[in-house]
N, C-alpha and C positions, 0 to 999 in steps of 0.2 A: 505494501501500501504506500502511498506517497506521502507517507508522515515517517518524522523520524521517532525512533523506537524510543518507547519513554513518555513520548509525550504527543499521544493518537487525539485527536479532536474529539471533543464530548459524546459525539454520535460514533465513534469507534471503540469507547472505554466498554470494557469486561463487565459483565452483569455481574455485581455483587448484593448479595442480600444484605438486610440490616443487620447492624453488629450486634453479637449476642445468640444468633439463631444457630441451634446445633447442627454437626455436623451431618448427620443422618438426615434431618430434615431439610441439609441447604443443598443435598445431591439428589433429593427427590425431589428437591422445586427444580435443579438444575435439567433434571431428567424430563420432569413434565415441561418444561419449554423443548427441551429437544424434540423431544415426540409430536409436542404441537407443530413445531417447525419441519417435521418431516412429513406431516399431514396436509398443510397447509401450504409445501413449497413441493410440491411435486408435481408440475404441470406435465402433460402428455401432448405437445405439440405436433400439428400435422405436420410431420417430418417422413419423409420416403427414404427407408435405407439402401444404400448404393454401396455396397461393399468394396467400389474401387472408387469413390472419392470421398465416402465419409471420414469424418473426424471427429474423434471423443477426445475432452479433456478432465479429468481429476482436477479440480479446482476449490479452492475458498474463497470466500465472500463476505464483506458486508453490507447489509442490506435494509435500510432505515431503523440504524441502531441493533438491528441481530445481523448473528452470524452463522455461516451455511457452509456445509461443504456438498459437493456435486460433479454429478458429471454432464457436461456441455457440451453439445451436438453441432457440427455444421457441416455443410458439404464442401469441397475446394472450389475455389472461384472466387471471384470478387464480387460483392453487395449481398452473399449467403448471409443470413443473420446466423449468430450462434444464440441458441438457447440454453435454456435450462432443461434438460432430460431427465432428470431426479435430482431430488436435495434430501438433505436430514438438517437441522438445526441442532447448532451445535452450541454451548454453553456460553463460549467466552470465544474467544478470537483463534482461528485457528491458523496453522505456520505449515508445515512439510507434510506433505503425502506421500503415499507410494501404492502401488495396485500390484495383489497378487496373483499369482497362479490362479483361474476361478473366477476371477474377477471381483473379489473383496477390496475394499479401499481400508486404508488405514491411514488417519489423522492424527496429529497431535498440536495441544494447545501452544501457542509460542509460548516462551520464556517468561516470568518463571510460572509454567501450566503444572495442572491436577488431573488434566484427564487424557488420556489416549483410547482412541474408539476404534473398533473393526464393524467395517458395515458393508451387507452386501447389495449394493441397486437390485432394483426390479424384483424380488425375490419376496417383500413382504414380511420378510424375519426380524425381529428386534434388533436393534444395534447393539454390541456386548463394550460395555464398558469397563475402564478401567482408571480407577484413583487412585490418588497419591495420598500419601498418609499424615504429610506435612513434613514428614522427617527428608524428603526428596520432592525434587520437582521436575517435571520435564523440559528440555532445552530447546524444544520447538522442531527436529528432525527423527523422523524412523526412517530403518532404511533394515531390508528385506535380505536373507540370505542366497545366495543363489538359487538353491532348489524350493525356494519357499516356504519350508519350516521353520525358520526362524525370523524374529526380528530385532534390529539392535536400536537402542533410543541411548541419548546422550541427555542426561541427568545431573543435575546439581546437590551436593547434600547443604542442607538448609544450613547446619549449624557451620560447617566448615568453609564453604565456599567450594570447595574443591570437586574438579566434574567425573562424571564417571561415565562408561560404556554398560548401559545394562544389555545381557540377553535373554530374549523372552522367546517362550512358544509362540509360533504365530497362532495358534487355534485356541489358547486357553487365555494368551497373554499374561502367564505366569513367570516371574523372573527366573532363571537357572541357572545365571553366572553374571558379574559383576566386572569390572576390569577399569582400575583410574586411568585417567587421559593424562594424567602429570600436566594436568594445567587447570584453568579455571574457565568458564563461561565457554564451555564446549558446544560447539554449534553442528553444523553439518558434518557426516561422514558419509565414504563410499570405499568399494572395494577395490582393491588394485589387484588386480586378474593374471598379473605378468607373473613371470618365473621369480622364485625367491629360491635363497638358500635351503631353505627346506620344502620347497617344492610347492606350497600351500598358498594360495592366497591371503594378503593382508589387508588389513582396516586402517585407510586415513582418516582422522579426525583433527578438523580444524578446530583448536581453543581460542575463541576469541579475543580470553585474556583481560577483560574490562571486568574491573573490581565492581559489586554491587553491593547494596547494604541488604543484609539478610533480612530486615524486617519489612521492607517495601520490594525487594524481588528486582527492580527495573532500577532503581537511583543510583547514578553512580559517582565513584568517590575514588580520591586518590588516583587520579588518571594516569599520575607520572610512575606510579608503580606497575602500567601494565604490564604484562607477558604473554604476548599471544605467540601461539605456535603450530604448527602442524606436526605430528604425531604418527608414528607408524605402529600398529599393534599386531603382536602375532594373531590371527583370528581364533586360532585353537584354545590357545592360554590367556592371551591380554598380555603378553610379555611386551614391553617396548621395545621396540627395533630402531627405533631413530627419532629423531626431534629436530625441527630445524625454525630458526626466527629469522624475521628481517631485523636484521643487526642494526641497520643504518637508520630505519624507522621505527622505535619501539611504539610508538601511537599510532599503529596501523592494526587494525583488527580484521583478521583472517575469518571469512565467515564461512561463504556460499562454494560448492567446489563440483568443476566436469573436466570430464575426460577429454582431450582433444581425439578425431574420430578415429587416431591408429592409436590410442592407449598410450603414447608415450610421454603426452604431457599433460600435466591439472594446470587448470585455470584456475584463480581463487579471485572470487569476488572480496573486494577491499571496502570497510568503513574506516574513515580517518576520526579520531579524536585529539586532536590538537586543542591546545588552551586557545591559541593565537587563530583568528579566523581564516585569516590568509592564507595561511598553512595548512588550514584545514581544507579551505575551497580547492587548493592548488593539489591534494594531495592525489598520488594515482588509485584508480579504482580497479586495477587487475594487476595481479602476481601470478608470475608462471614459475611451477616446479617439474622439471626433468629427472629426480629420481635422486639427484645429487645436491644440487643446486636451486636455492628460491631465490627469485630475481621480481623486482617492479616492473612494469610497462607504464610510463607515461604517454598522455595523450599531450597533443602539441599546443602552446604556452597559451593561444587564445581560446582553445576551446574549454580546458581543463578548470578553470575557474567556475566556468556553467555546471559542470559535474558537482561542484560542491562537497570533491571527497567520499561521494557516497554509493557505491554497488548494491543494488538491492536481488539481484538474481544474474545465475551465471547458465550459460550453454556454451557450445561449439559444433559447429557443422565444418563439412569440408571447404566452406568457405572461408572460415575465421571464428574469432572467439567473439562472443555477443555478453557485455554487462548492462543492466536496465538500470539507469538511473532517474529514479520516481522524481527527485528533485528539479533534474534537467529536462523533465517531461520527454523523454528518449533513450533509445538504444547505443552506445555508444560499440561500434564496431574496430574488430583488430584483426589483421591476419592474422594466421595461426604462429610466425616467426614473431607478432607483437608489434606490427609496423600500424599505424592509425590508419582506419579505413572511415571514418566519419561517424555521424551523429545522426541515427533516423528519429524524427522526431515523433511522439505521439502520447496525447496527453496522459499523465499518470502512469508510464509504461512502469510494468512491474512483473509480472510470470513470465519465465520463456520455458519454452520446449521446444524439442525438433522432434518433427514426425518424417520419419525417410531420412531423408538427408536437409529438409525444411525447416528454417526457423518461424514459430507460431510467437506472438508478444503480446499479451495482454493489454489493454489501457482502459481507461473510465468508460468512454462512450462505445470503444468498438479495437477490435483486435486486428494485427495485420498479419496474414498470412505471408511465409518468404519474405522475412521481413530486411534480409541481407540484400536483396534484389533492388536494382535500380529502380524499380517501380514497384511496391510490395501491394499486394492486395487488401484491400481494405474490408472485415465483416462488422457489419455494424450489429448493435448488441439486442437482442431479442427482449419482447415485453418482461420477460420472467429476471431479467437484467438490469432493465432499466435502472439508474441511479445506483446502481452495485459498484462497490470498490472492490478487485480481486485484489486479494492479499500474494504475498512475495512468490509465491510457488504455485504451479501447476504441470500436470505427468499426464503423457498421452496414453492412452487406455483401448484394450480393443473393444470395437462396437458392439454396445449391448443391443440387442433386439428384444424390447420391453412391451 
């Protein structure tokens, strides 16, 4: 969303019951809210299923002060409306999503979040909720194992501020293991399927490194002590196999991750946390990691201040890297080698996804197909998305025939 983390407008703030409501009652109220949202926001537009040109995206959004996850559908080609195909109301603002084999959608609340949900669109079954007990909070991202049997969530210990990766059964959502990320403010995590010394895949985790106040969850403090890093973990044991930092500028927070098409380079969207506004606005929004070295990639001088040092989401295609910059109302484009290619304008641009080799970018009133092309195709938002604000992430999903 085109809002600064920690400072959303009133319409985007999470639903909070009055102080003193018991935890069980609070959860029942939130679940009732979510259940109502699932019933009220499940339009069935007259949408002809065309396997050759259909596109479906699992997404999160806010609409008139309420929050939702769902499946958005359209067909390829300029002017085709992006419609809400199925939706579920959620208690607070969602962030990261993933789609499991079989079509189940997993979503978790943005940090510090207390819920995780597994939802099967189109089947009429009750969503499966997991609530934190207060000792831990979700950090907004969930990652499935390659076979879909396990999921991995980044989480924070409420007492110490230390971050963890929790390993959970994908069906029951129960935790089976947990590993420290060797940092704080852990955010997105991705698989590295390349050969390693052990022959097994590893996990790469972005520690955002931003200190926050435990009593508020998002209030930043002591930013001069920031310690952002990229960490490699053994996916079987959680053992730390490596850790990398942007030593030249510790006030850059590493947050969102995407692999290049050949899986040789990892792109990382950055968010600047400098006290000096000039330094913050001129900061890079992209870093690249080749497995050994972490380096930043800068936009040219006239453009950089417009980006305001804030990368919202990350994607890559054979054409190059894309970083959404909601404060600049556009998508910053770079070649795979890191050469600046331009800024594509899109009001409140934030979520990015790759369908085939084509970049889809979501905005406020419309979304772009092939956003890296000289002439991207605009898809207006249909009736169910009028006035909606898409959150940071969406992911492609197999078309559902409901």
